[in-house]
N, C-alpha and C positions, 0 to 999 in steps of 0.2 A: 513416549514415556521412556521405553527402554532403548538406549543408544545402541541400534543395530548397525553405528559408527564403528570404527576399527577398535578392536579389543587390545589394549596395551597390557604387556606383562608387567607385573610388579617387580620392584628391584630385587627382592630375595629370589624370585623365580629366575630372573636373568643371571644372578650370581650363581645359582645352582647349575644352570646350563653351561655357563662359561667354565666353571670349575670342573664339571664332568668332562667337557671336551678337552680341556687342557690336561687333565689327569690321564685320559685315554691316549692323547697324543704323546705325552711323556713316557707312559708305560710302553706304548707301541714302539717308539724310537729306542727305548732302553732294551726291549726284548730283541729287536732287530740287531742292534749293535752287539748285544750279548751273544746272540746266536753266531754272528759272523766272527766275533772274537774267539769263541770256542772252536769254530771251524779252523781258524788260522792257527790257534794253539795246537789243535790236534794234528794238523799237517806238519807244523814245525816239530812236534814231538816225534811223529812217525819218521820224518826225514832224519832227525838226529839219531833215532834208534836204528834206522836202516843204514845210515852212514857208518855208525859205530859197528854194526854187524859186518858190513863190507870190509871195513878197516881191520877188524878182528880176523876176518877170513883171509885177507891179504897177509896179515902177520903170520897166520898159521901156514899159509903157502910158503912164505919165506923160510920159516923154520924147517919145513919139510925139505926145501931145497938144500939148506945147509947140512941137514942130516944125510941127504942123498950124496953129497960130495964126500962124506966119510965112508959111506957104504955103497960102493959102486955096483955091487952085484944084486941089489934089491930091485923091487918093482920100479917101473918108470914113473916119471913125473905126472903123466896124465892120470894114471891110476890113483896117485896120491891126491890129486886135485879132485877127482870124482869122489873119492872117499870123504874128503873134507866137505864137499858139497852136500853129500848125503847126510853126514853128521850134523852139519849146520841146519839142514831142512828139518831135522827132528825137533827143533825148538817149536813150542806150540804157537808162537806168534808168526812163524815163517810159513807162508803158503807155498812158496817155491823159490828156488835159486838156480840160476843157470849162468853159463859163460858161453858167449858166442863170438865168432870172429867177425871181421869187418864185412864179410859177405852174408852174415846172418846165419851161418851154419853153427849149430849147437855143438860145442866141444865137451861140455859138462853140464849135467842137469840133475836135479833132485829126483827126477823120474828117469832112470837109465834108458828106458825104451825110447825116449825122445832124443837121445844123442845121435847126432848126424843129420837130424832134420833141420829144415831151414825156417827161420822166423821171418816172415815177410814184413811184419810191422816194426821190426827193429831198425832204427835209423842210426846213422853215424852220430857220435857225440858232437854237439856243437863246439866250435872253437872256443877255447878259454873257458869252457864249462866244466867244472869239477864234478858236480852232481846234478842230475836232472830227475824230477819226480812227477808222477801223475797218478790219478785214480782211474783204474780200469775195471771193467767187469768181465769175468771169465765166462767160458761157455756154460759152466754149471750155474751161473747166475750170481756167484759170489763176487763181492766187490773187494778189491785189494788195493793197497797203496804200493805202487811200484817205484823202486829207487834204482836208477841206472847210473853206472859210473865206469869210467875207463879202468880196465883190469891190467895192472902192471905191478906185480909183487916185488920186482927187483928194481930198486930205486937208487941204492948207494953205489959209489965207485967200485967197492969190492964186489958187489953183486953184479955190476956191469962186466968186471973182469972175468968173473966166474961164468957169466953168460957167454963171453967170447971164447973161453977155453972149453967150456962144456958143450957149446952149441954144435961144433963139428962132430963131436963124439956121439951126441944124441941123434944128430942127423944121419951119421953113418950107420947107426944102429936102427934107423928107420923110425925114430921117435922125434916128436916136436915138443920143445920145451916152451912153456908159457913164459913170456918175457923175452923170447928171442926175436930176431928181426922179422921172422915170419909171423910172430904173434902180435906184432904191432897192430893196433886198432881193435884189439879184443875189448869187449865190454862185459861187465857183470850186471845181471838183473836180479834184484831181490824183491820178492812180493811179500808184503806184510799183511796179515789178516786184519780186517777193520771191524771184526764182530763186536769187540768190546766198545770201540768208538761208535759203531752204529747203534749199539744199545744205549750208550750214553747220549747220543744225538736224539734217539727216539724218546728217551726220558726228557731231554730238553724240549723237544717238540711237544710232548704231552704236557710238560709243565707250562710251556708257552700257550698251548691251547686251553689249558685249565685257567691260566691267568686271563687270557682273552675272554673265556666264557664268564669268568668272575666279573671282568670289566663290563661285558655285555649285560650281565645280570644287574650289576650295580648301576650301569647307565640306564637300563630299563626301569629299575626301581626308582632312580632319580627322576627320570622323565615321568614315571607314573605318579611319584610324589609331587612333581611339578604340576602335573595335570590335576591332581586332587587339590593342591593348594590354589591353583589358578581358578578351578571351579568353585572352591570355597570363597575366594575373593569375589568372583563374578556373582555367585549366588548371594553373598552378603551385600554386594553393591546393588544387585537387582532388587533385593528385599528392601534396602534403604530407599532406592528410587521409587519402588512401589508404595512404600509407607509414606514417603513425601508426597507422591502423586495423590494417594488416597486422602491424605490429610488436607492437601490443597483443595481437592474436589469437595470434601466434606465442609471445609471452611468457606468455600465459595458458593455453596448452595444457597439459593434465595430463601429456603425454608429452614426451620430448625430441625435438628436431628439428635436423638438420644438413643444410645444403645445400652441394653441391660444384660446382665449375666443371668444364669439360671435362678439365682436367688432374688432377682429383681433389683440388684444394686447397679448404680450408674457406672458404666465403664467409660463411655465417652459422651461428651456433649459439645456441640459446636457453638460458635460464637453467636449465631442468630438465635439458637434456642436459649442460650444464657441471657441474651438481651431481652428476648420476648418474655421469659419467665422471671427476669430480674434476679438472676443467680450468678454466683461466682464459679467459673468452670472448675478451678482447682479445689475449691472447698466441698463441692458436692460429689466428686468422684469417689466411688466406693461406698456411697451412702444409699440406703434404700430409697427408691422413688417415692414410696408412700410417706416417708418422713420428710423429704424435701418439699413435696407438694401435697401436704395433707389435705388442703382445702380445694385442690384442683381436680381430684378424682381421675388422674391420668392412668392409674392402675386399672380403672374400669373401661379403658378404651381398647382393651384386647380381651378376647375370649379364648379359653383353653382349647376349644374344639375347632377353632378357625385359624388358618394360617395368616390370612389378611383380613383386617377389620377396619372399617372407617366409621367415624363418629364425630359429631360436633359437640363441644362442651363449652360452657362458660367457666373459664378458669379464674378462681378467686386467688389472687396472688397474696403473698405475705404482707404487702404494703396496703392491702385493702382494696386495690383496684380489681376490676373484672375485665378480662380479655376474652373475647370469643375466639375459639381455636378450633380448627378442623384437624383431627388426628387420623393418621393411617398407621396402624401397627402391623408388623410382619414378624412371624416366627423365624428364627435362625436355626437351621438344622445342619448336622454333620453328615458325613457320607452314609452312615448307618440309619439316618432318619431320626436321630435323637435330637430333641430340642436343646440347644445350648445357649439360647438367649433370645432377646427381642429387640427390634428396631422400631422406634416411634418417630414418624415424620410429623412435624408441627407446622401448620400454616396459619398465619395471622389473618383473621377474618374482619378486622376492623374496617379496612378500606372497602372490602366487599360488602360489609353491612351498610356502610355509608352510601355505597353505590346503590344498594337495594332500596335504601330510604329515598335516594334521589329519584330512582325509577318510579317508586310509588308516588312521590310528589309530582313527578312529571305526568304520571297517569291521571292524577287528580286535576292537574292544570289542563291537561288535554281535554278532560271531561268538562271542565269549566269553560275552556275555549269553545268547545262544540256548543255548549249551552249559550255562551255569549254570542256566537254566530247566529244561533236561532233567534235570540232576542233582537239582535241587530237587524236581521231581515224583517222581523215583525215591526220594528220601529220605522225602517226606511220606507216601507210601503205607504203608511199614512203620511209620512213627512213629504213624500213626493206630491201627494194631493194637496197638503197644506201649502207647499211652496207654489204650486200652480195657482191656488186661490190668492196667495199673497201677491204674486206677480200680476194677477188679474186686477186686484184692487189697486196696485201701484200704477197701472196704466189708466185705470178708471179715474183715479184721483189726481190726474196730471194738473188740473187747475187748482187743486187744494194742496198747498205746500205742506201743511201740517199732517194731513191724512196720508199724503204721499211719503212723507218722512217715516211715519209709523209703518207703512207697508214696506219701505226699503229696509228698516230695522228688522222687520219680521223675516224678510228674505235673507238678510245677512246672518241672522241667528240660525235660520234653517240650514244655511250653507255650513256654518260652524258646527252645527250638530251632525251634519252629514260627514264632515271631516273626522269628527270624533268616532262616528260609527265606522268609517272607512279604516281608521287606525285600529279600531277594535277588531274588525274583520282581518286586517293584516296580522294582528297578534294571534288571532284564533287560527288562521291558516297562513303561516309564514310561507312566502313564495321562494322558489329556488332562484338564486342569482343567475343573470344572463350576462356572461362576460363578453366584452367587445372593446375595441380600441376607443379610448375616451380621452378628450382634451380636458385636463383637470381645471384649467382656468375657465373654460366655457361652463362646466358644471357649477363652479362657484358663482360665476356671474348670473347663471339662471336662478340659483337659490337666493342670491341677493335681490334679484328683481322681484321675487315673490314677496319679500318683506320690505321692499323700498318704501311703499306707501305708509306702512305702519311706522317705520323708522322716521320718516319725514314728519308724520303727525306728532310723534313724541319728541321731536327735536334731537334726534340721534344722528351724529355725523359718521359717515362710512369712510374708512381709510383702507385702501387696497395697496398691497406691495407684492407684486408678482415677480418670480424669478423666470427670466426669459429662457433659461436652459432646462426648465422642467420638461421632460419628454412626455409623450402620450403613454398611457398605461392601460392594462387590461382590467376592466371593472364593469359593474352594472351601473349605468348612469342614473337610473331611477332611484336605486337604493342609496347611492351616494348623494343624490339631491335631497333625499329624505333625511339623511344624516346631517348634512350641512343646514338644512332648513330647521331641524330640531335645535341645533346649536344656536342659530341666529335668533329663533323665537325665544329660547331661554335667556339669551343676552338682552333682548328687548324687554322681556318681562322684568329683568333685574334693573333696568334703567327707566323707571316711570317718569322721572324728572329730567330726562335727557342725559346725554353722555356721548361717548365715543365707542364705536365698534370697529375694530381693526382686524383685517384678514391678510395674512402673508403666506406665501409659499416659497419653499427653498429645497434644494437638493442636499442630502447629507454629505458629510465629508468623505465617507466611504463610497458614495455614488450608487449605493444599492437601495436607498430609501428616499421617499418624498415626504416632506414635513409640511403640514398645513396648520398654522397657528391662528386660533380665534381668540381674541382678547377683548374685554369690555371694561368699562369703568363703573359697573354696577356694584351694589352692596354685597352681592353674593348671598350665601345661605347663612 
C-alpha cells in the first residue's frame, strides 16, 4: 500500500534547498573576500602612514642638519637624531622607532637604553626596494606593523656637498654624521601599533561570525521547514493512499458494508450493499438508516450493550421484494472507549437459502432412494422365483410352440423388469466411477451390439463414422456404456416405423476434447 519505494522531494522543497545553499555560498564568498579586502586596505593604510612618518622624520633630520651648519658650536648630529626619534615615538600610534647601521647596531632608538645593542633579525634592505613592511609580534605579545626603509636624509647635491665638507670635521671631532660614507646602509624601522585595526578586525570577525550564525539559523530553519513541508506532503500522500486503499478494499468486499455515525446516519455504503438493498449510494449518505430502510429493521440488528451482534433478517425492500440477509454489526470506538459509530456487514442469503432447500430436497430424495432400494429388493426376490418357473415351463413346452412362446415372453418381461429394478437400485445407490484407459470406439460398438437386435426388428439402419485419430481416454467403461445405451434406446423408441441412427466420433479443433454425436430421424418430443 504504502510505497516504502524511494521518497522524492517535491519541487518547492528542492527550490528551498538550492536557494539556501546558493545564498550560504554567496554570503560565505562575500564575507571571505570582504575580510581579505579589509586586511589589504589596513596594510596599505599602515604602510602609507608609516612611510609618511619616516619621510617626515627624514625631513626633520635634514632641517636639523641645515641648522647645525649655521650653529657649529651646538650639540652633535647624533643627539639631534636621538631627540627627533624620541619625539616621534611620543605619537600614540608609534610603538617604537629606531635607526640601525648595516651591521644591526642600534644608533638611535625610542628607548635610549637600547642604543648600541644589536638587532639580529634586521636584514639588509633588498636591492631596489624602497620600503619593506611586515607584521611582527613583540615580546610583550603586542602585534605591530613594522615599516623598514633605508635611512638617508641627505639626498640633494647641496646636501651631498655639505656631507663632504662637514664629514671630515665631524670625524675629527669624534662624531659620525648620518648620511656620511660610514653611514651608508643605515635603515630606519618604524613600528606602528595595530590595536585599532585589531579591534576593527575583531569587530569584522564578530560580524562575520554573527552573519554565519544567522546563516546557520536560517539554513536550519529552512531545512526544518523543508522537513515539515516534506512530512506534510508525505503524510498527505500516505493518507490519500490509505484512503484509496481502504475505499478499494471496501468496494471489493463480496459483502455489503454500511457505516453509521453516532446519530445512526449513513456515512458510507459500498456498492454491494447499495445493489443488495437497491439504493443509490449518493442519495442515502447523511440519511438515518431507519428512514432509508424503514421496513428492513436493520436498526434492530445491533444492541446497545453488545459490541458485536449477528442476526438474520428478512429485509422488505422498498420495491416490495423480500431478501434474506445475515447482518453482523460492530460498534466503533475511539481511544477513550467512546462509541463513535457502527459498522454493519450484510451478506445475501438467497444462494445459501437455495442451497439449504436443495440439501433438504436431496435428503428427501435420499430417503426415497433408500425406500426404493428396499422395495426393489423385495420385488427381485419373487421375480427370481417367477423367472425360474417361466424357464421351467419354456423347456417343458418345447413341443408346444404357442405355450413355449408365452413362456419366452414371460422370461423376457421378467428380464425387462429386472433391468428396471437394476436401474432403480443404481439411482438409489449411485456407484463411484472407476477410471481406466478406455477405447471409445470399442465402448460405442459394445453399446450398439446391445441394441442391434431391437434396431433390426424395427427396421432401423445403423450408420457409424469413426475418427481414427481419437486416442484412448480415462473413463469408466460401464458407466459410459450405460450412457450410450440410454441414448440409443431413446433413439429407437423415437423411430417406431424405422429410420436411421448415426453415430460419429471426432476430435475437436483445439485437440483437448472428444466429440460423440448421436443423431436419429425420429419424431422427437
